[in-house]
N, C-alpha and C positions, 0 to 999 in steps of 0.2 A: 751748431751746437751739436754736440755729438747725444743720440739717442739710443743705448744698446740693453739687454736685456740677458743676465749669464746664471746658470740654472745649473745647481747641482742638489741634487733628487733623488733617494735611492729609488720610490715614485717611477721614474724614469731612465729603469736599467742599471740595474748593476753597482749602484751609488757612482758610476763616473759622471754619471748628467750629460746634460747637451751646451754645447757650447755656439754662443751666436754673436759674429759681428767681431770677434773675440775680444769679445772687451770683458774685463777685470776690475770687482772692486777695490778702489783704493784705500780703502778701509777693512781694517780688520774684523773678522767676521767670528762670532761667539760661537756660530754654531756651521760651521766651516760643512758640515755633509747634509743638513738640512738646511741649504741657501735659495733664495730667488731673489736675487738682488738685482735692481733694476740702478741703472747709471744714469742720472739727466743733473748734467753741468760739474758733475763727479759728488752728487747725492745717496744717498743709498737709503732704502728703502725702511721705514720705524721698524725695529725687532719685534711692534707688538703685531705686525701687518699679519692676517691668515694663512697669508703665504709664505711667511717665518714662523711655521708651527713649528714643533716634529711632531712627525709622524706616530698613530700608537702603533702602528705592524709592520714588524720583519719582515715578513714579509703579505703578500694579498691573499684575505680572505678566497676569493673566486680562484687560485694559482691552484686547488682543486675540492675536484668537486665528489661527494660522497651520497651514500644510501644509507637513510638511516628508518629504521619506525617509527612511524610517526607520534606513538604513545610513547617513545624514547625522548617527546617535547618537550616541553614543559614553557607556557606563557610569561610575558613580563608581568606581575603583578601590578605595577605603576603605570604599565602602555595605558596613553590618555590620547591614542585613537583611538572612534569608535568604527564601529559596521554595523551596519544597518542589513534587515536578512534581505533588504533587496539587492546590495549591493557583493554579498555574501554569494547571491543566483548570479549577480552577474558573474564576480569569477570564476564560479567555479563552470558557468560556461564556456569563459574565454579558455579555460585549464583544456577543456572538452573539445576546444574548437582544435584548440595549435599545441596541450601538451605545454610541459611547464620550461616554460622562456626562465626564470628569473630565481633560483634557489633560496630557500629559508638561508637565512645569516643566523646562527647559534652560539652561544660560546662553548667550551667543553665540556657540558654538565647537559648541556641540550637544552639551556632557557632562552628562548627567542626574542635576538634583538630585532632585527626582520622580516617583515613575514608573515605575520597574523593571522591578518584576513584571509591571505593562499592556504595557511594551515584551516582553518573555518571551512574553507570550501573544500579543501581536501576530503576534511572528514562531513562533510554531507554527500560526497562522492563516492564515501565509502573505500578512501586509497588506503594503503597498509605503510606504501616505505614512500616516501619522497627525498628526494635532494635536497643536498643544503653543503653551503660553503663554513668555517668554523673561522671562529677572531681568536688565533691564538695570544693570550699574552695581555690580553685587551685590560686594563683597569677597567673597578665598576664605575667608575665615572664616565671613563669614556662607551664602553656598551649604555649608558642610561642617557652618556650625550646621542648617541648614532640614532636611539629610540626615536627620541626628537627630532634630530635632522634628515634620517628617508622620508618622515615623510613631511616634514616643511619644507624642504629645497625644492621638494618637487611642485607642493602648492604654490611656492614661488614663480613660476615661470609662468608666462604669457600665450597670446594666440595670436597671430597672423589671419585675422578676419577675411582676408579676403584670401590666402588660400584655405582657409578650411573651408569656406564657404562652396569653395571649387572639387575640394575633396568628397566632401556630402553630399553632394550633388550628384556627381562622377556617378562614387559608391550607390547611391540611391537609385541609379538606373539600372543597378547590376545583383542587387542583393540587399538585405536586412543589414538595418545600422544598428541593433540590439547589440550586436557585438562591441560595439564603439563605445557605448558608455553612456554616451548619448537619450538623453529620451525625445518620443514623438516633438513633446514640446518645442523641446530646444533647436532643435532640427528644423522646422516650424520655423520659428524664431529667424532661425539663421537664413533660410531659405523664401521670408515672403511666402511661408505657406498658412497660417495662423489667418483668421477668419479677426476681421479689424473689431475689435473691443467698442462695443457701445459704448457713449456717454449716457452716463445716468439724465435720466427723466426726471429725475425729486427735487423740487425746489425748499430750498429751504424755509423756515420761517421765521420773519424778524416776529417777536413777542412786542415790538413797540407797533408796532401794526393795530395788534387788536385790543379793547378795552376788556377791562374784566368789573363783572357788579361787584366784589370784593376785594375791602382789603385789608391786610393782618396789622391791627396798630401797631404792634411790637416788632416784628418780624420785617412788613413791610412788601408779603410775597401778596398776589393778589390772583382770585380766582373765583369761578363763575361756579352757582350751582348744581 
């Protein structure tokens, strides 16, 4: 059985793509310049696969970073992601510690596509200019989809609990963990530092164990004086 992958995509450099095992798809491809094909016993990846979709940008937005006045940017009115005051404080502390590591993604009109929380943090810090990357040529649908994807795809990741405990334990010995985003309660739970919770000593009362003096003839409710 031959298993091979042939990839042709402008995202992989100049539209020339990557050859893998010199494999070729035997079936004609409807999108030859935007194709990810898996050959398995002569099979063809379904055209509705996410890997077979046309990508919206003619160039990567991150290819060029610009500095824009913060007042030039406007939030997306239907951004469903929320940012608590506590999280904005955390983002501001992160920017203050490490500077800008992820530019704001905007369209050519300055509407924010990704980075609403970082903008709120930048305003809290009193910053006047911020780095942006521009999504040239994106349709309204593509921008709205990415507003959701940018937030949800990150949430779909998980943690290797053993490695996470090792990292937190090592870092806790030399520095404050507040900038990691983990609360002291979360760190304590992961490292086994939180005191054990006490079991409730409250005993549930069984009404059948008590006899009441009076009983309502209509509803049957029993009660004492």
